[in-house]
NULUMLO-934963 format. One record per residue (C-alpha): chain; y, z, x. Coordinates in steps of 0.5 Angstrom, whole numbers, plus 500, padded with zeros to 3 digits. Layout:
<rs>
+--------+-------+-----+------+
| tidren | north |  up | east |
+--------+-------+-----+------+
|      A |     Y |   Z |    X |
...
+--------+-------+-----+------+
</rs>
This chain:
<rs>
+--------+-------+-----+------+
| tidren | north |  up | east |
+--------+-------+-----+------+
|      A |   576 | 944 |  303 |
|      A |   575 | 938 |  297 |
|      A |   583 | 937 |  298 |
|      A |   582 | 936 |  305 |
|      A |   576 | 932 |  305 |
|      A |   578 | 927 |  299 |
|      A |   585 | 925 |  302 |
|      A |   582 | 922 |  308 |
|      A |   578 | 916 |  303 |
|      A |   585 | 914 |  302 |
|      A |   586 | 910 |  307 |
|      A |   581 | 905 |  304 |
|      A |   585 | 904 |  298 |
|      A |   590 | 901 |  303 |
|      A |   585 | 897 |  305 |
|      A |   581 | 894 |  299 |
|      A |   589 | 892 |  297 |
|      A |   589 | 888 |  304 |
|      A |   586 | 882 |  299 |
|      A |   593 | 881 |  297 |
|      A |   598 | 885 |  301 |
|      A |   601 | 878 |  304 |
|      A |   603 | 877 |  296 |
|      A |   609 | 882 |  297 |
|      A |   613 | 878 |  303 |
|      A |   618 | 872 |  303 |
|      A |   615 | 866 |  307 |
|      A |   617 | 858 |  308 |
|      A |   615 | 854 |  301 |
|      A |   614 | 846 |  304 |
|      A |   619 | 842 |  300 |
|      A |   613 | 838 |  296 |
|      A |   608 | 844 |  294 |
|      A |   609 | 841 |  287 |
|      A |   607 | 834 |  288 |
|      A |   601 | 830 |  285 |
|      A |   595 | 832 |  289 |
|      A |   594 | 825 |  290 |
|      A |   601 | 825 |  293 |
|      A |   598 | 829 |  298 |
|      A |   593 | 827 |  303 |
|      A |   593 | 828 |  310 |
|      A |   597 | 832 |  314 |
|      A |   604 | 834 |  311 |
|      A |   611 | 837 |  315 |
|      A |   614 | 842 |  312 |
|      A |   621 | 843 |  309 |
|      A |   622 | 851 |  311 |
|      A |   626 | 854 |  305 |
|      A |   627 | 861 |  305 |
|      A |   623 | 864 |  298 |
|      A |   622 | 870 |  294 |
|      A |   614 | 871 |  292 |
|      A |   615 | 869 |  285 |
|      A |   619 | 863 |  286 |
|      A |   613 | 861 |  291 |
|      A |   608 | 862 |  287 |
|      A |   610 | 861 |  281 |
|      A |   616 | 856 |  281 |
|      A |   616 | 854 |  274 |
|      A |   616 | 861 |  271 |
|      A |   623 | 861 |  272 |
|      A |   624 | 855 |  267 |
|      A |   618 | 857 |  264 |
|      A |   615 | 848 |  264 |
|      A |   621 | 845 |  260 |
|      A |   617 | 844 |  253 |
|      A |   617 | 851 |  253 |
|      A |   610 | 853 |  254 |
|      A |   608 | 858 |  259 |
|      A |   602 | 854 |  261 |
|      A |   599 | 847 |  259 |
|      A |   592 | 844 |  259 |
|      A |   596 | 839 |  266 |
|      A |   595 | 847 |  270 |
|      A |   588 | 847 |  271 |
|      A |   587 | 840 |  274 |
|      A |   586 | 838 |  280 |
|      A |   593 | 840 |  284 |
|      A |   597 | 843 |  279 |
|      A |   598 | 849 |  283 |
|      A |   604 | 849 |  286 |
|      A |   600 | 853 |  292 |
|      A |   599 | 849 |  298 |
|      A |   598 | 850 |  305 |
|      A |   598 | 848 |  312 |
|      A |   591 | 844 |  311 |
|      A |   592 | 837 |  310 |
|      A |   588 | 835 |  303 |
|      A |   581 | 830 |  303 |
|      A |   581 | 829 |  310 |
|      A |   574 | 831 |  311 |
|      A |   571 | 831 |  304 |
|      A |   574 | 827 |  298 |
|      A |   572 | 833 |  294 |
|      A |   575 | 837 |  298 |
|      A |   582 | 839 |  298 |
|      A |   582 | 843 |  304 |
|      A |   576 | 843 |  307 |
|      A |   576 | 849 |  312 |
|      A |   580 | 854 |  307 |
|      A |   574 | 852 |  303 |
|      A |   568 | 853 |  306 |
|      A |   571 | 859 |  310 |
|      A |   569 | 863 |  305 |
|      A |   562 | 863 |  307 |
|      A |   562 | 871 |  309 |
|      A |   564 | 873 |  302 |
|      A |   558 | 870 |  299 |
|      A |   552 | 872 |  304 |
|      A |   555 | 879 |  306 |
|      A |   555 | 882 |  300 |
|      A |   548 | 882 |  299 |
|      A |   547 | 885 |  305 |
|      A |   550 | 890 |  304 |
|      A |   548 | 891 |  298 |
|      A |   541 | 893 |  301 |
|      A |   544 | 897 |  307 |
|      A |   548 | 901 |  301 |
|      A |   541 | 901 |  297 |
|      A |   539 | 908 |  297 |
|      A |   547 | 910 |  297 |
|      A |   547 | 907 |  289 |
|      A |   540 | 909 |  288 |
|      A |   543 | 917 |  290 |
|      A |   550 | 917 |  290 |
|      A |   554 | 912 |  286 |
|      A |   551 | 905 |  283 |
|      A |   557 | 903 |  282 |
|      A |   559 | 901 |  288 |
|      A |   554 | 894 |  288 |
|      A |   560 | 893 |  282 |
|      A |   564 | 892 |  289 |
|      A |   560 | 888 |  292 |
|      A |   558 | 884 |  287 |
|      A |   567 | 883 |  286 |
|      A |   567 | 881 |  293 |
|      A |   562 | 875 |  292 |
|      A |   567 | 873 |  286 |
|      A |   573 | 873 |  290 |
|      A |   569 | 869 |  296 |
|      A |   567 | 863 |  289 |
|      A |   575 | 863 |  286 |
|      A |   578 | 862 |  293 |
|      A |   573 | 857 |  294 |
|      A |   573 | 853 |  288 |
|      A |   581 | 855 |  289 |
|      A |   581 | 851 |  296 |
|      A |   577 | 845 |  293 |
|      A |   581 | 843 |  288 |
|      A |   588 | 846 |  288 |
|      A |   588 | 847 |  280 |
|      A |   592 | 854 |  277 |
|      A |   585 | 856 |  275 |
|      A |   584 | 857 |  281 |
|      A |   589 | 860 |  283 |
|      A |   589 | 865 |  278 |
|      A |   581 | 866 |  278 |
|      A |   583 | 867 |  286 |
|      A |   589 | 872 |  285 |
|      A |   586 | 875 |  279 |
|      A |   579 | 878 |  282 |
|      A |   583 | 881 |  288 |
|      A |   587 | 885 |  283 |
|      A |   579 | 887 |  280 |
|      A |   576 | 889 |  286 |
|      A |   583 | 894 |  287 |
|      A |   583 | 896 |  280 |
|      A |   575 | 897 |  281 |
|      A |   576 | 901 |  288 |
|      A |   581 | 905 |  286 |
|      A |   578 | 907 |  279 |
|      A |   572 | 909 |  283 |
|      A |   574 | 913 |  289 |
|      A |   579 | 915 |  288 |
|      A |   582 | 922 |  290 |
|      A |   581 | 927 |  284 |
|      A |   588 | 930 |  286 |
|      A |   591 | 924 |  285 |
|      A |   590 | 924 |  278 |
|      A |   596 | 924 |  273 |
|      A |   596 | 931 |  270 |
|      A |   594 | 927 |  263 |
|      A |   587 | 925 |  266 |
|      A |   585 | 933 |  267 |
|      A |   581 | 930 |  274 |
|      A |   578 | 926 |  269 |
|      A |   574 | 920 |  273 |
|      A |   572 | 917 |  266 |
|      A |   578 | 918 |  263 |
|      A |   583 | 915 |  269 |
|      A |   577 | 910 |  269 |
|      A |   578 | 907 |  262 |
|      A |   586 | 907 |  263 |
|      A |   585 | 903 |  270 |
|      A |   581 | 898 |  265 |
|      A |   586 | 898 |  260 |
|      A |   591 | 897 |  265 |
|      A |   587 | 891 |  268 |
|      A |   585 | 888 |  261 |
|      A |   592 | 887 |  260 |
|      A |   594 | 884 |  267 |
|      A |   589 | 880 |  266 |
|      A |   593 | 877 |  259 |
|      A |   600 | 878 |  262 |
|      A |   597 | 874 |  268 |
|      A |   595 | 868 |  264 |
|      A |   601 | 867 |  259 |
|      A |   606 | 870 |  265 |
|      A |   603 | 868 |  271 |
|      A |   609 | 871 |  274 |
|      A |   607 | 878 |  272 |
|      A |   601 | 878 |  277 |
|      A |   605 | 878 |  284 |
|      A |   609 | 884 |  281 |
|      A |   603 | 887 |  279 |
|      A |   600 | 887 |  286 |
|      A |   606 | 888 |  290 |
|      A |   607 | 895 |  286 |
|      A |   601 | 897 |  288 |
|      A |   602 | 897 |  295 |
|      A |   607 | 904 |  293 |
|      A |   600 | 908 |  292 |
|      A |   596 | 904 |  297 |
|      A |   601 | 906 |  303 |
|      A |   603 | 912 |  301 |
|      A |   595 | 915 |  300 |
|      A |   593 | 910 |  307 |
|      A |   599 | 915 |  311 |
|      A |   596 | 922 |  309 |
|      A |   589 | 919 |  311 |
|      A |   590 | 917 |  317 |
|      A |   595 | 925 |  317 |
|      A |   588 | 929 |  317 |
|      A |   581 | 924 |  318 |
|      A |   577 | 929 |  323 |
|      A |   570 | 925 |  324 |
|      A |   572 | 921 |  331 |
|      A |   568 | 916 |  329 |
|      A |   571 | 914 |  322 |
|      A |   577 | 914 |  325 |
|      A |   575 | 908 |  330 |
|      A |   573 | 904 |  325 |
|      A |   579 | 905 |  320 |
|      A |   584 | 903 |  327 |
|      A |   579 | 897 |  328 |
|      A |   580 | 896 |  320 |
|      A |   588 | 897 |  320 |
|      A |   588 | 892 |  328 |
|      A |   584 | 887 |  324 |
|      A |   589 | 887 |  318 |
|      A |   594 | 887 |  321 |
|      A |   591 | 880 |  324 |
|      A |   589 | 877 |  318 |
|      A |   596 | 877 |  316 |
|      A |   598 | 875 |  322 |
|      A |   594 | 869 |  320 |
|      A |   597 | 869 |  314 |
|      A |   604 | 868 |  315 |
|      A |   604 | 863 |  322 |
|      A |   600 | 858 |  316 |
|      A |   604 | 860 |  312 |
|      A |   611 | 859 |  314 |
|      A |   610 | 856 |  322 |
|      A |   606 | 850 |  319 |
|      A |   610 | 845 |  323 |
|      A |   608 | 848 |  329 |
|      A |   600 | 849 |  328 |
|      A |   601 | 842 |  327 |
|      A |   604 | 840 |  332 |
|      A |   598 | 842 |  336 |
|      A |   592 | 840 |  331 |
|      A |   590 | 847 |  329 |
|      A |   593 | 847 |  321 |
|      A |   586 | 853 |  319 |
|      A |   589 | 860 |  320 |
|      A |   589 | 861 |  313 |
|      A |   581 | 860 |  315 |
|      A |   581 | 865 |  319 |
|      A |   585 | 869 |  314 |
|      A |   578 | 868 |  309 |
|      A |   574 | 871 |  316 |
|      A |   579 | 877 |  317 |
|      A |   580 | 879 |  311 |
|      A |   573 | 880 |  309 |
|      A |   571 | 884 |  315 |
|      A |   577 | 888 |  313 |
|      A |   576 | 889 |  306 |
|      A |   568 | 890 |  306 |
|      A |   570 | 895 |  312 |
|      A |   576 | 899 |  307 |
|      A |   570 | 900 |  301 |
|      A |   564 | 902 |  307 |
|      A |   570 | 907 |  309 |
|      A |   571 | 908 |  302 |
|      A |   565 | 910 |  300 |
|      A |   564 | 915 |  305 |
|      A |   570 | 919 |  304 |
|      A |   568 | 920 |  296 |
|      A |   561 | 923 |  298 |
|      A |   564 | 926 |  303 |
|      A |   568 | 929 |  299 |
|      A |   565 | 930 |  293 |
|      A |   557 | 930 |  294 |
|      A |   558 | 934 |  302 |
|      A |   551 | 936 |  301 |
|      A |   548 | 929 |  301 |
|      A |   549 | 930 |  309 |
|      A |   553 | 922 |  310 |
|      A |   553 | 919 |  316 |
|      A |   557 | 913 |  318 |
|      A |   552 | 908 |  321 |
|      A |   551 | 901 |  324 |
|      A |   547 | 896 |  324 |
|      A |   543 | 894 |  328 |
|      A |   544 | 898 |  333 |
|      A |   547 | 905 |  330 |
|      A |   550 | 906 |  338 |
|      A |   554 | 899 |  337 |
|      A |   560 | 900 |  334 |
|      A |   561 | 893 |  332 |
|      A |   556 | 892 |  328 |
|      A |   556 | 892 |  321 |
|      A |   557 | 899 |  318 |
|      A |   554 | 903 |  313 |
|      A |   554 | 910 |  310 |
|      A |   547 | 913 |  310 |
|      A |   545 | 920 |  307 |
|      A |   541 | 925 |  309 |
|      A |   539 | 928 |  302 |
|      A |   536 | 924 |  297 |
|      A |   537 | 927 |  291 |
|      A |   540 | 924 |  286 |
|      A |   547 | 927 |  283 |
|      A |   550 | 927 |  276 |
|      A |   557 | 923 |  276 |
|      A |   561 | 924 |  270 |
|      A |   564 | 917 |  269 |
+--------+-------+-----+------+
</rs>
């Protein structure tokens, strides 16, 4: 029963990874991507050139800057990031580079506090660290807003690193024990320590050698995809299954928006709608927090079945398009080995 239940919550790892899965594909680079921010005011027209992820996100990584340094203070200035999205810069506010892409992160700021409220019993009796996931989602939103407001390399690194932290925190806390490498002997404490060391190392390397971050994120897609496949094969709760299907659909729509904004900017600019990356922010938040809800459900149903978890919706439980959360029926505080 433990093996069967633990595999079911694996799908959530892939959905948490949805925040950065798009980095594993190739897309087109605007010819002016590395230009100064002062030269990028107003709509842009793209000259599409197929490039790899490392070339797109870090075009300076191959040469590592002409003076031999991996990073300089100029990379922390406005417009220092080589990444620029389809939305025209400084069109609405003289202080915000990509206005829509900035404000569309609002759900990352207002959603998690409400989820902390809905999961108050879960956090008290099952896993207090669930609230850390919600707080990290707030940090993701703040980092993304800062990046799109400034288009600085610092903002870009913060945006990407917080995504890595969310994934690693979710993996550490909720990965099925049977998937632990033998060296951990089914100890979640050892697994968490190992993941923490990995995250800190990846963070340090991403600052010194920014291209490392993109490759690390791509490598994480391998176990996530495997666990997703196994999860879909065995899930039995129809309500949970339907939520997983809806979440996957939303994730796919988010990816479509992301790719369209990156690859087909010319077409969307011609119809005066260069804002698909803003829709990506909205859809990916919905997908990310829903994945965390599923993940929380799979965890408690496998390791705390006596708590009798139920997937419910706010404001009306019968309305499955509301805000999902996990309710528990047994209010007995249980110890964990973390």
